[in-house]
All heavy atoms as a GROMACS GRO file, in nm:
protein
  626
    1MET      N    1   0.084  -0.117   0.000
    1MET     CA    2   0.000   0.000   0.000
    1MET      C    3   0.089   0.124   0.000
    1MET      O    4   0.190   0.127   0.067
    1MET     CB    5  -0.087  -0.003   0.125
    1MET     CG    6  -0.213   0.074   0.110
    1MET     SD    7  -0.322   0.052   0.252
    1MET     CE    8  -0.441  -0.052   0.174
    2ALA      N    9   0.050   0.225  -0.072
    2ALA     CA   10   0.129   0.347  -0.083
    2ALA      C   11   0.122   0.427   0.046
    2ALA      O   12   0.024   0.420   0.120
    2ALA     CB   13   0.076   0.431  -0.198
    3PRO      N   14   0.227   0.504   0.075
    3PRO     CA   15   0.224   0.588   0.195
    3PRO      C   16   0.115   0.694   0.184
    3PRO      O   17   0.074   0.731   0.074
    3PRO     CB   18   0.363   0.652   0.199
    3PRO     CG   19   0.422   0.631   0.066
    3PRO     CD   20   0.349   0.520   0.000
    4ILE      N   21   0.074   0.744   0.295
    4ILE     CA   22  -0.032   0.845   0.300
    4ILE      C   23   0.021   0.976   0.243
    4ILE      O   24   0.130   1.019   0.276
    4ILE     CB   25  -0.079   0.869   0.444
    4ILE    CG1   26  -0.145   0.743   0.496
    4ILE    CG2   27  -0.173   0.986   0.455
    4ILE    CD1   28  -0.184   0.752   0.639
    5ARG      N   29  -0.056   1.038   0.159
    5ARG     CA   30  -0.025   1.170   0.107
    5ARG      C   31  -0.121   1.268   0.174
    5ARG      O   32  -0.240   1.243   0.182
    5ARG     CB   33  -0.047   1.176  -0.044
    5ARG     CG   34   0.032   1.072  -0.119
    5ARG     CD   35   0.166   1.127  -0.159
    5ARG     NE   36   0.234   1.037  -0.249
    5ARG     CZ   37   0.327   0.950  -0.211
    5ARG    NH1   38   0.359   0.940  -0.086
    5ARG    NH2   39   0.389   0.874  -0.300
    6GLU      N   40  -0.066   1.378   0.220
    6GLU     CA   41  -0.150   1.479   0.283
    6GLU      C   42  -0.238   1.545   0.178
    6GLU      O   43  -0.192   1.574   0.068
    6GLU     CB   44  -0.063   1.587   0.349
    6GLU     CG   45   0.014   1.536   0.469
    6GLU     CD   46  -0.076   1.500   0.585
    6GLU    OE1   47  -0.182   1.564   0.602
    6GLU    OE2   48  -0.040   1.409   0.658
    7PRO      N   49  -0.367   1.568   0.210
    7PRO     CA   50  -0.454   1.635   0.114
    7PRO      C   51  -0.405   1.777   0.088
    7PRO      O   52  -0.345   1.839   0.175
    7PRO     CB   53  -0.590   1.637   0.183
    7PRO     CG   54  -0.575   1.566   0.310
    7PRO     CD   55  -0.432   1.530   0.330
    8ALA      N   56  -0.430   1.827  -0.031
    8ALA     CA   57  -0.389   1.963  -0.067
    8ALA      C   58  -0.449   2.062   0.031
    8ALA      O   59  -0.565   2.054   0.068
    8ALA     CB   60  -0.436   1.994  -0.209
    9GLY      N   61  -0.367   2.155   0.074
    9GLY     CA   62  -0.413   2.259   0.165
    9GLY      C   63  -0.414   2.218   0.311
    9GLY      O   64  -0.447   2.297   0.398
   10SER      N   65  -0.378   2.095   0.343
   10SER     CA   66  -0.380   2.053   0.482
   10SER      C   67  -0.243   2.074   0.543
   10SER      O   68  -0.143   2.087   0.475
   10SER     CB   69  -0.420   1.906   0.496
   10SER     OG   70  -0.315   1.823   0.451
   11SER      N   71  -0.238   2.074   0.672
   11SER     CA   72  -0.113   2.085   0.744
   11SER      C   73  -0.040   1.953   0.734
   11SER      O   74  -0.099   1.846   0.743
   11SER     CB   75  -0.142   2.117   0.891
   11SER     OG   76  -0.024   2.106   0.966
   12SER      N   77   0.090   1.959   0.715
   12SER     CA   78   0.168   1.835   0.706
   12SER      C   79   0.219   1.792   0.843
   12SER      O   80   0.295   1.697   0.853
   12SER     CB   81   0.283   1.852   0.608
   12SER     OG   82   0.371   1.953   0.655
   13GLN      N   83   0.176   1.862   0.947
   13GLN     CA   84   0.220   1.827   1.081
   13GLN      C   85   0.143   1.707   1.133
   13GLN      O   86   0.023   1.695   1.113
   13GLN     CB   87   0.202   1.945   1.176
   13GLN     CG   88   0.293   2.061   1.143
   13GLN     CD   89   0.276   2.175   1.241
   13GLN    OE1   90   0.168   2.194   1.295
   13GLN    NE2   91   0.382   2.249   1.262
   14VAL      N   92   0.216   1.618   1.199
   14VAL     CA   93   0.158   1.500   1.260
   14VAL      C   94   0.192   1.505   1.408
   14VAL      O   95   0.306   1.532   1.444
   14VAL     CB   96   0.215   1.372   1.195
   14VAL    CG1   97   0.162   1.248   1.263
   14VAL    CG2   98   0.183   1.370   1.047
   15PHE      N   99   0.095   1.478   1.493
   15PHE     CA  100   0.115   1.487   1.636
   15PHE      C  101   0.091   1.352   1.703
   15PHE      O  102   0.021   1.267   1.650
   15PHE     CB  103   0.019   1.591   1.697
   15PHE     CG  104   0.042   1.729   1.642
   15PHE    CD1  105  -0.036   1.777   1.538
   15PHE    CD2  106   0.143   1.809   1.692
   15PHE    CE1  107  -0.016   1.903   1.486
   15PHE    CE2  108   0.165   1.937   1.642
   15PHE     CZ  109   0.085   1.983   1.538
   16ASN      N  110   0.147   1.336   1.819
   16ASN     CA  111   0.130   1.213   1.897
   16ASN      C  112   0.005   1.225   1.983
   16ASN      O  113   0.012   1.236   2.105
   16ASN     CB  114   0.255   1.189   1.982
   16ASN     CG  115   0.248   1.059   2.058
   16ASN    OD1  116   0.159   0.977   2.035
   16ASN    ND2  117   0.339   1.039   2.150
   17ASN      N  118  -0.110   1.227   1.916
   17ASN     CA  119  -0.237   1.228   1.989
   17ASN      C  120  -0.346   1.162   1.905
   17ASN      O  121  -0.329   1.138   1.786
   17ASN     CB  122  -0.275   1.371   2.031
   17ASN     CG  123  -0.299   1.464   1.915
   17ASN    OD1  124  -0.362   1.428   1.816
   17ASN    ND2  125  -0.249   1.587   1.925
   18ALA      N  126  -0.455   1.132   1.971
   18ALA     CA  127  -0.564   1.059   1.906
   18ALA      C  128  -0.628   1.139   1.792
   18ALA      O  129  -0.667   1.080   1.691
   18ALA     CB  130  -0.670   1.021   2.010
   19ASP      N  131  -0.639   1.270   1.806
   19ASP     CA  132  -0.700   1.350   1.700
   19ASP      C  133  -0.618   1.344   1.571
   19ASP      O  134  -0.673   1.329   1.463
   19ASP     CB  135  -0.714   1.496   1.744
   19ASP     CG  136  -0.822   1.515   1.848
   19ASP    OD1  137  -0.915   1.432   1.854
   19ASP    OD2  138  -0.814   1.614   1.923
   20SER      N  139  -0.487   1.358   1.584
   20SER     CA  140  -0.400   1.350   1.468
   20SER      C  141  -0.409   1.212   1.403
   20SER      O  142  -0.416   1.200   1.280
   20SER     CB  143  -0.255   1.381   1.509
   20SER     OG  144  -0.168   1.367   1.400
   21PHE      N  145  -0.412   1.108   1.486
   21PHE     CA  146  -0.424   0.973   1.433
   21PHE      C  147  -0.558   0.954   1.364
   21PHE      O  148  -0.565   0.894   1.256
   21PHE     CB  149  -0.406   0.869   1.544
   21PHE     CG  150  -0.418   0.729   1.493
   21PHE    CD1  151  -0.313   0.669   1.426
   21PHE    CD2  152  -0.536   0.658   1.507
   21PHE    CE1  153  -0.324   0.540   1.375
   21PHE    CE2  154  -0.549   0.530   1.457
   21PHE     CZ  155  -0.442   0.471   1.391
   22ALA      N  156  -0.666   1.005   1.423
   22ALA     CA  157  -0.799   0.991   1.363
   22ALA      C  158  -0.803   1.058   1.225
   22ALA      O  159  -0.860   1.002   1.131
   22ALA     CB  160  -0.905   1.050   1.454
   23GLN      N  161  -0.742   1.174   1.212
   23GLN     CA  162  -0.739   1.242   1.083
   23GLN      C  163  -0.661   1.160   0.980
   23GLN      O  164  -0.705   1.145   0.866
   23GLN     CB  165  -0.679   1.381   1.097
   23GLN     CG  166  -0.768   1.476   1.173
   23GLN     CD  167  -0.701   1.610   1.200
   23GLN    OE1  168  -0.580   1.624   1.192
   23GLN    NE2  169  -0.782   1.708   1.232
   24ALA      N  170  -0.547   1.108   1.022
   24ALA     CA  171  -0.466   1.026   0.932
   24ALA      C  172  -0.541   0.899   0.894
   24ALA      O  173  -0.538   0.854   0.779
   24ALA     CB  174  -0.332   0.994   0.997
   25PHE      N  175  -0.609   0.839   0.991
   25PHE     CA  176  -0.686   0.717   0.965
   25PHE      C  177  -0.797   0.744   0.863
   25PHE      O  178  -0.815   0.667   0.768
   25PHE     CB  179  -0.745   0.662   1.096
   25PHE     CG  180  -0.829   0.540   1.073
   25PHE    CD1  181  -0.771   0.415   1.064
   25PHE    CD2  182  -0.966   0.550   1.058
   25PHE    CE1  183  -0.847   0.301   1.040
   25PHE    CE2  184  -1.044   0.438   1.035
   25PHE     CZ  185  -0.984   0.313   1.026
   26ASP      N  186  -0.871   0.852   0.883
   26ASP     CA  187  -0.981   0.885   0.791
   26ASP      C  188  -0.928   0.901   0.649
   26ASP      O  189  -0.988   0.849   0.553
   26ASP     CB  190  -1.052   1.013   0.835
   26ASP     CG  191  -1.134   0.996   0.962
   26ASP    OD1  192  -1.144   0.883   1.013
   26ASP    OD2  193  -1.187   1.098   1.010
   27GLU      N  194  -0.816   0.970   0.633
   27GLU     CA  195  -0.760   0.991   0.500
   27GLU      C  196  -0.712   0.859   0.440
   27GLU      O  197  -0.734   0.832   0.322
   27GLU     CB  198  -0.645   1.093   0.504
   27GLU     CG  199  -0.586   1.122   0.369
   27GLU     CD  200  -0.686   1.178   0.267
   27GLU    OE1  201  -0.783   1.247   0.305
   27GLU    OE2  202  -0.666   1.150   0.147
   28ALA      N  203  -0.647   0.775   0.519
   28ALA     CA  204  -0.599   0.646   0.469
   28ALA      C  205  -0.717   0.558   0.428
   28ALA      O  206  -0.710   0.487   0.328
   28ALA     CB  207  -0.514   0.576   0.576
   29TRP      N  208  -0.825   0.561   0.505
   29TRP     CA  209  -0.944   0.481   0.471
   29TRP      C  210  -1.005   0.530   0.340
   29TRP      O  211  -1.045   0.450   0.255
   29TRP     CB  212  -1.045   0.488   0.585
   29TRP     CG  213  -1.154   0.387   0.572
   29TRP    CD1  214  -1.274   0.404   0.511
   29TRP    CD2  215  -1.152   0.251   0.616
   29TRP    NE1  216  -1.348   0.289   0.517
   29TRP    CE2  217  -1.276   0.193   0.582
   29TRP    CE3  218  -1.059   0.174   0.684
   29TRP    CZ2  219  -1.307   0.061   0.611
   29TRP    CZ3  220  -1.092   0.042   0.714
   29TRP    CH2  221  -1.213  -0.013   0.678
   30LYS      N  222  -1.010   0.663   0.322
   30LYS     CA  223  -1.062   0.719   0.197
   30LYS      C  224  -0.975   0.677   0.080
   30LYS      O  225  -1.026   0.643  -0.027
   30LYS     CB  226  -1.069   0.872   0.204
   30LYS     CG  227  -1.178   0.925   0.292
   30LYS     CD  228  -1.171   1.076   0.296
   30LYS     CE  229  -1.254   1.131   0.409
   30LYS     NZ  230  -1.234   1.276   0.426
   31GLN      N  231  -0.843   0.681   0.098
   31GLN     CA  232  -0.752   0.640  -0.008
   31GLN      C  233  -0.774   0.493  -0.043
   31GLN      O  234  -0.770   0.457  -0.161
   31GLN     CB  235  -0.606   0.661   0.034
   31GLN     CG  236  -0.563   0.805   0.030
   31GLN     CD  237  -0.418   0.822   0.069
   31GLN    OE1  238  -0.345   0.725   0.089
   31GLN    NE2  239  -0.375   0.946   0.079
   32LEU      N  240  -0.796   0.411   0.056
   32LEU     CA  241  -0.823   0.269   0.031
   32LEU      C  242  -0.949   0.254  -0.054
   32LEU      O  243  -0.952   0.175  -0.148
   32LEU     CB  244  -0.840   0.195   0.163
   32LEU     CG  245  -0.869   0.046   0.153
   32LEU    CD1  246  -0.746  -0.028   0.101
   32LEU    CD2  247  -0.909  -0.009   0.288
   33SER      N  248  -1.050   0.333  -0.025
   33SER     CA  249  -1.174   0.328  -0.101
   33SER      C  250  -1.152   0.370  -0.246
   33SER      O  251  -1.214   0.317  -0.338
   33SER     CB  252  -1.280   0.418  -0.039
   33SER     OG  253  -1.313   0.372   0.090
   34ARG      N  254  -1.062   0.467  -0.266
   34ARG     CA  255  -1.034   0.517  -0.401
   34ARG      C  256  -0.954   0.419  -0.486
   34ARG      O  257  -0.949   0.433  -0.607
   34ARG     CB  258  -0.960   0.650  -0.394
   34ARG     CG  259  -1.050   0.765  -0.359
   34ARG     CD  260  -0.974   0.895  -0.366
   34ARG     NE  261  -0.998   0.962  -0.239
   34ARG     CZ  262  -0.907   1.018  -0.163
   34ARG    NH1  263  -0.781   1.020  -0.198
   34ARG    NH2  264  -0.939   1.074  -0.050
   35THR      N  265  -0.888   0.323  -0.424
   35THR     CA  266  -0.805   0.229  -0.499
   35THR      C  267  -0.888   0.124  -0.571
   35THR      O  268  -0.834   0.043  -0.645
   35THR     CB  269  -0.706   0.156  -0.406
   35THR    OG1  270  -0.779   0.076  -0.313
   35THR    CG2  271  -0.613   0.251  -0.336
   36GLY      N  272  -1.017   0.123  -0.546
   36GLY     CA  273  -1.102   0.023  -0.607
   36GLY      C  274  -1.125  -0.096  -0.515
   36GLY      O  275  -1.210  -0.179  -0.540
   37ARG      N  276  -1.046  -0.105  -0.410
   37ARG     CA  277  -1.066  -0.212  -0.312
   37ARG      C  278  -1.179  -0.169  -0.221
   37ARG      O  279  -1.176  -0.062  -0.163
   37ARG     CB  280  -0.937  -0.231  -0.231
   37ARG     CG  281  -0.948  -0.339  -0.128
   37ARG     CD  282  -0.816  -0.357  -0.057
   37ARG     NE  283  -0.831  -0.450   0.053
   37ARG     CZ  284  -0.736  -0.477   0.137
   37ARG    NH1  285  -0.619  -0.420   0.127
   37ARG    NH2  286  -0.757  -0.562   0.235
   38SER      N  287  -1.277  -0.250  -0.207
   38SER     CA  288  -1.394  -0.214  -0.129
   38SER      C  289  -1.375  -0.251   0.018
   38SER      O  290  -1.372  -0.369   0.052
   38SER     CB  291  -1.518  -0.284  -0.184
   38SER     OG  292  -1.629  -0.254  -0.104
   39PRO      N  293  -1.361  -0.150   0.106
   39PRO     CA  294  -1.346  -0.180   0.248
   39PRO      C  295  -1.463  -0.258   0.305
   39PRO      O  296  -1.448  -0.333   0.400
   39PRO     CB  297  -1.338  -0.043   0.314
   39PRO     CG  298  -1.302   0.051   0.206
   39PRO     CD  299  -1.357  -0.009   0.079
   40GLU      N  300  -1.582  -0.244   0.244
   40GLU     CA  301  -1.699  -0.313   0.295
   40GLU      C  302  -1.690  -0.464   0.276
   40GLU      O  303  -1.752  -0.540   0.349
   40GLU     CB  304  -1.826  -0.260   0.228
   40GLU     CG  305  -1.857  -0.115   0.257
   40GLU     CD  306  -1.776  -0.018   0.173
   40GLU    OE1  307  -1.728  -0.056   0.064
   40GLU    OE2  308  -1.759   0.096   0.218
   41LEU      N  309  -1.615  -0.508   0.176
   41LEU     CA  310  -1.607  -0.651   0.148
   41LEU      C  311  -1.536  -0.727   0.259
   41LEU      O  312  -1.576  -0.836   0.295
   41LEU     CB  313  -1.537  -0.676   0.014
   41LEU     CG  314  -1.615  -0.631  -0.108
   41LEU    CD1  315  -1.535  -0.659  -0.235
   41LEU    CD2  316  -1.750  -0.700  -0.115
   42ASP      N  317  -1.430  -0.671   0.310
   42ASP     CA  318  -1.356  -0.735   0.419
   42ASP      C  319  -1.304  -0.627   0.512
   42ASP      O  320  -1.189  -0.583   0.501
   42ASP     CB  321  -1.242  -0.820   0.363
   42ASP     CG  322  -1.179  -0.907   0.471
   42ASP    OD1  323  -1.212  -0.889   0.590
   42ASP    OD2  324  -1.096  -0.990   0.435
   43ARG      N  325  -1.391  -0.583   0.598
   43ARG     CA  326  -1.361  -0.471   0.686
   43ARG      C  327  -1.238  -0.497   0.773
   43ARG      O  328  -1.154  -0.410   0.791
   43ARG     CB  329  -1.483  -0.441   0.773
   43ARG     CG  330  -1.466  -0.320   0.859
   43ARG     CD  331  -1.594  -0.289   0.933
   43ARG     NE  332  -1.565  -0.196   1.039
   43ARG     CZ  333  -1.621  -0.196   1.156
   43ARG    NH1  334  -1.714  -0.285   1.183
   43ARG    NH2  335  -1.588  -0.109   1.247
   44GLU      N  336  -1.226  -0.618   0.826
   44GLU     CA  337  -1.113  -0.648   0.914
   44GLU      C  338  -0.980  -0.645   0.839
   44GLU      O  339  -0.882  -0.593   0.890
   44GLU     CB  340  -1.133  -0.783   0.984
   44GLU     CG  341  -1.243  -0.781   1.089
   44GLU     CD  342  -1.224  -0.674   1.195
   44GLU    OE1  343  -1.111  -0.663   1.250
   44GLU    OE2  344  -1.320  -0.601   1.223
   45ALA      N  345  -0.978  -0.699   0.718
   45ALA     CA  346  -0.856  -0.695   0.638
   45ALA      C  347  -0.822  -0.552   0.598
   45ALA      O  348  -0.705  -0.512   0.599
   45ALA     CB  349  -0.871  -0.782   0.513
   46SER      N  350  -0.924  -0.474   0.566
   46SER     CA  351  -0.902  -0.333   0.531
   46SER      C  352  -0.851  -0.256   0.652
   46SER      O  353  -0.759  -0.174   0.638
   46SER     CB  354  -1.031  -0.270   0.479
   46SER     OG  355  -1.072  -0.333   0.360
   47LEU      N  356  -0.909  -0.282   0.767
   47LEU     CA  357  -0.864  -0.216   0.889
   47LEU      C  358  -0.718  -0.250   0.917
   47LEU      O  359  -0.637  -0.162   0.947
   47LEU     CB  360  -0.952  -0.257   1.008
   47LEU     CG  361  -0.911  -0.202   1.144
   47LEU    CD1  362  -0.909  -0.050   1.145
   47LEU    CD2  363  -1.004  -0.255   1.252
   48ALA      N  364  -0.683  -0.376   0.905
   48ALA     CA  365  -0.544  -0.418   0.927
   48ALA      C  366  -0.450  -0.349   0.829
   48ALA      O  367  -0.341  -0.306   0.866
   48ALA     CB  368  -0.533  -0.569   0.916
   49ALA      N  369  -0.493  -0.337   0.704
   49ALA     CA  370  -0.409  -0.273   0.602
   49ALA      C  371  -0.387  -0.126   0.634
   49ALA      O  372  -0.276  -0.075   0.621
   49ALA     CB  373  -0.473  -0.289   0.464
   50VAL      N  374  -0.492  -0.057   0.676
   50VAL     CA  375  -0.480   0.085   0.708
   50VAL      C  376  -0.393   0.102   0.833
   50VAL      O  377  -0.308   0.191   0.837
   50VAL     CB  378  -0.618   0.150   0.725
   50VAL    CG1  379  -0.607   0.291   0.781
   50VAL    CG2  380  -0.691   0.152   0.591
   51LEU      N  381  -0.413   0.019   0.933
   51LEU     CA  382  -0.330   0.030   1.054
   51LEU      C  383  -0.183   0.004   1.021
   51LEU      O  384  -0.094   0.071   1.075
   51LEU     CB  385  -0.380  -0.066   1.162
   51LEU     CG  386  -0.513  -0.026   1.227
   51LEU    CD1  387  -0.559  -0.136   1.321
   51LEU    CD2  388  -0.501   0.106   1.300
   52GLU      N  389  -0.158  -0.090   0.931
   52GLU     CA  390  -0.020  -0.116   0.888
   52GLU      C  391   0.036   0.005   0.815
   52GLU      O  392   0.151   0.042   0.833
   52GLU     CB  393  -0.015  -0.240   0.799
   52GLU     CG  394   0.123  -0.270   0.746
   52GLU     CD  395   0.224  -0.305   0.853
   52GLU    OE1  396   0.185  -0.357   0.959
   52GLU    OE2  397   0.344  -0.279   0.830
   53GLN      N  398  -0.046   0.066   0.732
   53GLN     CA  399  -0.003   0.185   0.659
   53GLN      C  400   0.033   0.298   0.755
   53GLN      O  401   0.122   0.378   0.726
   53GLN     CB  402  -0.115   0.229   0.565
   53GLN     CG  403  -0.079   0.345   0.476
   53GLN     CD  404  -0.192   0.381   0.381
   53GLN    OE1  405  -0.292   0.311   0.371
   53GLN    NE2  406  -0.177   0.490   0.312
   54LEU      N  407  -0.034   0.304   0.869
   54LEU     CA  408  -0.011   0.410   0.967
   54LEU      C  409   0.086   0.367   1.078
   54LEU      O  410   0.094   0.433   1.182
   54LEU     CB  411  -0.144   0.453   1.030
   54LEU     CG  412  -0.244   0.514   0.933
   54LEU    CD1  413  -0.378   0.537   1.003
   54LEU    CD2  414  -0.190   0.644   0.875
   55ALA      N  415   0.160   0.260   1.055
   55ALA     CA  416   0.250   0.206   1.158
   55ALA      C  417   0.351   0.307   1.209
   55ALA      O  418   0.392   0.299   1.325
   55ALA     CB  419   0.321   0.082   1.104
   56ASP      N  420   0.390   0.402   1.127
   56ASP     CA  421   0.489   0.500   1.170
   56ASP      C  422   0.429   0.626   1.231
   56ASP      O  423   0.504   0.717   1.270
   56ASP     CB  424   0.578   0.540   1.051
   56ASP     CG  425   0.671   0.426   1.011
   56ASP    OD1  426   0.705   0.343   1.098
   56ASP    OD2  427   0.710   0.421   0.893
   57HIS      N  428   0.297   0.633   1.238
   57HIS     CA  429   0.235   0.750   1.302
   57HIS      C  430   0.276   0.751   1.449
   57HIS      O  431   0.274   0.646   1.516
   57HIS     CB  432   0.082   0.742   1.289
   57HIS     CG  433   0.015   0.868   1.330
   57HIS    ND1  434  -0.003   0.903   1.462
   57HIS    CD2  435  -0.036   0.970   1.256
   57HIS    CE1  436  -0.064   1.019   1.468
   57HIS    NE2  437  -0.085   1.062   1.344
   58PRO      N  438   0.315   0.866   1.504
   58PRO     CA  439   0.362   0.870   1.643
   58PRO      C  440   0.264   0.812   1.745
   58PRO      O  441   0.305   0.743   1.838
   58PRO     CB  442   0.385   1.020   1.670
   58PRO     CG  443   0.399   1.081   1.536
   58PRO     CD  444   0.322   0.996   1.440
   59PHE      N  445   0.135   0.836   1.726
   59PHE     CA  446   0.036   0.784   1.821
   59PHE      C  447   0.026   0.633   1.809
   59PHE      O  448   0.014   0.563   1.910
   59PHE     CB  449  -0.100   0.850   1.797
   59PHE     CG  450  -0.203   0.814   1.900
   59PHE    CD1  451  -0.195   0.861   2.029
   59PHE    CD2  452  -0.310   0.733   1.866
   59PHE    CE1  453  -0.290   0.828   2.124
   59PHE    CE2  454  -0.406   0.699   1.960
   59PHE     CZ  455  -0.395   0.746   2.090
   60ARG      N  456   0.031   0.582   1.688
   60ARG     CA  457   0.027   0.436   1.667
   60ARG      C  458   0.148   0.369   1.728
   60ARG      O  459   0.139   0.261   1.785
   60ARG     CB  460   0.019   0.409   1.516
   60ARG     CG  461   0.030   0.263   1.478
   60ARG     CD  462  -0.106   0.197   1.479
   60ARG     NE  463  -0.096   0.068   1.413
   60ARG     CZ  464  -0.129  -0.047   1.474
   60ARG    NH1  465  -0.176  -0.047   1.595
   60ARG    NH2  466  -0.117  -0.160   1.410
   61ARG      N  467   0.263   0.433   1.718
   61ARG     CA  468   0.386   0.377   1.774
   61ARG      C  469   0.385   0.380   1.927
   61ARG      O  470   0.429   0.286   1.991
   61ARG     CB  471   0.507   0.452   1.720
   61ARG     CG  472   0.525   0.426   1.570
   61ARG     CD  473   0.641   0.499   1.515
   61ARG     NE  474   0.761   0.435   1.566
   61ARG     CZ  475   0.882   0.480   1.546
   61ARG    NH1  476   0.901   0.589   1.476
   61ARG    NH2  477   0.986   0.416   1.594
   62SER      N  478   0.334   0.488   1.984
   62SER     CA  479   0.339   0.501   2.130
   62SER      C  480   0.223   0.430   2.201
   62SER      O  481   0.237   0.388   2.315
   62SER     CB  482   0.342   0.648   2.172
   62SER     OG  483   0.220   0.712   2.142
   63SER      N  484   0.109   0.419   2.134
   63SER     CA  485  -0.011   0.360   2.194
   63SER      C  486  -0.085   0.274   2.093
   63SER      O  487  -0.196   0.308   2.050
   63SER     CB  488  -0.104   0.471   2.245
   63SER     OG  489  -0.038   0.556   2.334
   64PRO      N  490  -0.026   0.161   2.053
   64PRO     CA  491  -0.089   0.081   1.945
   64PRO      C  492  -0.230   0.031   1.979
   64PRO      O  493  -0.316   0.030   1.891
   64PRO     CB  494   0.009  -0.033   1.923
   64PRO     CG  495   0.096  -0.036   2.043
   64PRO     CD  496   0.096   0.102   2.100
   65GLU      N  497  -0.252  -0.008   2.103
   65GLU     CA  498  -0.385  -0.059   2.139
   65GLU      C  499  -0.488   0.053   2.135
   65GLU      O  500  -0.600   0.036   2.084
   65GLU     CB  501  -0.385  -0.123   2.279
   65GLU     CG  502  -0.297  -0.246   2.290
   65GLU     CD  503  -0.151  -0.211   2.321
   65GLU    OE1  504  -0.121  -0.096   2.359
   65GLU    OE2  505  -0.067  -0.300   2.304
   66LEU      N  506  -0.450   0.169   2.186
   66LEU     CA  507  -0.542   0.282   2.186
   66LEU      C  508  -0.566   0.331   2.043
   66LEU      O  509  -0.679   0.368   2.007
   66LEU     CB  510  -0.487   0.394   2.273
   66LEU     CG  511  -0.581   0.508   2.306
   66LEU    CD1  512  -0.713   0.458   2.364
   66LEU    CD2  513  -0.514   0.603   2.405
   67ALA      N  514  -0.464   0.327   1.959
   67ALA     CA  515  -0.480   0.367   1.819
   67ALA      C  516  -0.580   0.275   1.749
   67ALA      O  517  -0.664   0.322   1.672
   67ALA     CB  518  -0.345   0.363   1.747
   68GLU      N  519  -0.574   0.146   1.779
   68GLU     CA  520  -0.671   0.055   1.719
   68GLU      C  521  -0.812   0.084   1.769
   68GLU      O  522  -0.908   0.078   1.692
   68GLU     CB  523  -0.634  -0.091   1.748
   68GLU     CG  524  -0.722  -0.186   1.672
   68GLU     CD  525  -0.670  -0.328   1.668
   68GLU    OE1  526  -0.553  -0.350   1.700
   68GLU    OE2  527  -0.750  -0.416   1.634
   69GLN      N  528  -0.826   0.121   1.895
   69GLN     CA  529  -0.957   0.157   1.948
   69GLN      C  530  -1.009   0.283   1.880
   69GLN      O  531  -1.129   0.293   1.849
   69GLN     CB  532  -0.949   0.179   2.099
   69GLN     CG  533  -0.927   0.053   2.177
   69GLN     CD  534  -0.910   0.080   2.326
   69GLN    OE1  535  -0.939   0.189   2.375
   69GLN    NE2  536  -0.861  -0.019   2.398
   70VAL      N  537  -0.921   0.380   1.856
   70VAL     CA  538  -0.961   0.502   1.785
   70VAL      C  539  -1.008   0.466   1.644
   70VAL      O  540  -1.110   0.517   1.597
   70VAL     CB  541  -0.845   0.604   1.780
   70VAL    CG1  542  -0.876   0.719   1.684
   70VAL    CG2  543  -0.815   0.658   1.920
   71ALA      N  544  -0.935   0.378   1.577
   71ALA     CA  545  -0.973   0.335   1.443
   71ALA      C  546  -1.111   0.269   1.443
   71ALA      O  547  -1.196   0.300   1.359
   71ALA     CB  548  -0.868   0.240   1.386
   72GLN      N  549  -1.134   0.179   1.537
   72GLN     CA  550  -1.265   0.112   1.547
   72GLN      C  551  -1.375   0.215   1.574
   72GLN      O  552  -1.484   0.207   1.517
   72GLN     CB  553  -1.263   0.008   1.660
   72GLN     CG  554  -1.173  -0.109   1.632
   72GLN     CD  555  -1.236  -0.209   1.536
   72GLN    OE1  556  -1.350  -0.196   1.494
   72GLN    NE2  557  -1.159  -0.310   1.500
   73PHE      N  558  -1.346   0.312   1.660
   73PHE     CA  559  -1.442   0.418   1.690
   73PHE      C  560  -1.475   0.499   1.566
   73PHE      O  561  -1.592   0.529   1.538
   73PHE     CB  562  -1.389   0.508   1.801
   73PHE     CG  563  -1.475   0.627   1.827
   73PHE    CD1  564  -1.594   0.613   1.897
   73PHE    CD2  565  -1.439   0.753   1.782
   73PHE    CE1  566  -1.676   0.723   1.921
   73PHE    CE2  567  -1.520   0.864   1.805
   73PHE     CZ  568  -1.639   0.848   1.875
   74ARG      N  569  -1.371   0.534   1.488
   74ARG     CA  570  -1.394   0.611   1.365
   74ARG      C  571  -1.484   0.534   1.269
   74ARG      O  572  -1.573   0.591   1.207
   74ARG     CB  573  -1.261   0.646   1.296
   74ARG     CG  574  -1.169   0.737   1.374
   74ARG     CD  575  -1.230   0.869   1.407
   74ARG     NE  576  -1.262   0.945   1.289
   74ARG     CZ  577  -1.337   1.054   1.289
   74ARG    NH1  578  -1.387   1.100   1.401
   74ARG    NH2  579  -1.362   1.119   1.177
   75LEU      N  580  -1.461   0.405   1.256
   75LEU     CA  581  -1.544   0.324   1.167
   75LEU      C  582  -1.689   0.323   1.213
   75LEU      O  583  -1.782   0.335   1.132
   75LEU     CB  584  -1.489   0.182   1.157
   75LEU     CG  585  -1.353   0.169   1.087
   75LEU    CD1  586  -1.306   0.025   1.092
   75LEU    CD2  587  -1.360   0.221   0.945
   76ARG      N  588  -1.710   0.309   1.344
   76ARG     CA  589  -1.848   0.312   1.396
   76ARG      C  590  -1.910   0.451   1.379
   76ARG      O  591  -2.025   0.464   1.338
   76ARG     CB  592  -1.850   0.272   1.544
   76ARG     CG  593  -1.833   0.125   1.567
   76ARG     CD  594  -1.863   0.086   1.712
   76ARG     NE  595  -1.793   0.165   1.810
   76ARG     CZ  596  -1.670   0.141   1.858
   76ARG    NH1  597  -1.601   0.039   1.813
   76ARG    NH2  598  -1.617   0.220   1.949
   77LEU      N  599  -1.833   0.553   1.411
   77LEU     CA  600  -1.883   0.691   1.404
   77LEU      C  601  -1.924   0.728   1.263
   77LEU      O  602  -2.027   0.791   1.241
   77LEU     CB  603  -1.775   0.787   1.455
   77LEU     CG  604  -1.809   0.935   1.454
   77LEU    CD1  605  -1.915   0.965   1.560
   77LEU    CD2  606  -1.686   1.019   1.479
   78LEU      N  607  -1.843   0.688   1.167
   78LEU     CA  608  -1.869   0.723   1.027
   78LEU      C  609  -1.958   0.622   0.956
   78LEU      O  610  -1.988   0.638   0.838
   78LEU     CB  611  -1.736   0.738   0.952
   78LEU     CG  612  -1.643   0.846   1.009
   78LEU    CD1  613  -1.508   0.841   0.939
   78LEU    CD2  614  -1.706   0.984   0.997
   79GLY      N  615  -2.000   0.518   1.028
   79GLY     CA  616  -2.087   0.418   0.970
   79GLY      C  617  -2.019   0.336   0.862
   79GLY      O  618  -2.083   0.294   0.766
   80LEU      N  619  -1.891   0.312   0.879
   80LEU     CA  620  -1.815   0.237   0.778
   80LEU      C  621  -1.804   0.092   0.814
   80LEU      O  622  -1.816   0.048   0.920
   80LEU     CB  623  -1.675   0.298   0.762
   80LEU     CG  624  -1.676   0.444   0.721
   80LEU    CD1  625  -1.536   0.502   0.726
   80LEU    CD2  626  -1.732   0.460   0.582
   0.00000   0.00000   0.00000
């Protein structure tokens, strides 16, 4: 999977907190959807792929379990 590209006009700063991780997760999930791979077909595999893509995010590195909880929350919140 390709590394995350920041959307045009967004800040390229990444922080070690849940909000920064949630924003990165949302963008990575959208990118996955744009690749033609349907996250709905295998949500768990898609989730694992996105979490792997975000492995170097500071929040994911410092709090991997909490980062996964944030990801699950984002999926529920957005109805994905």
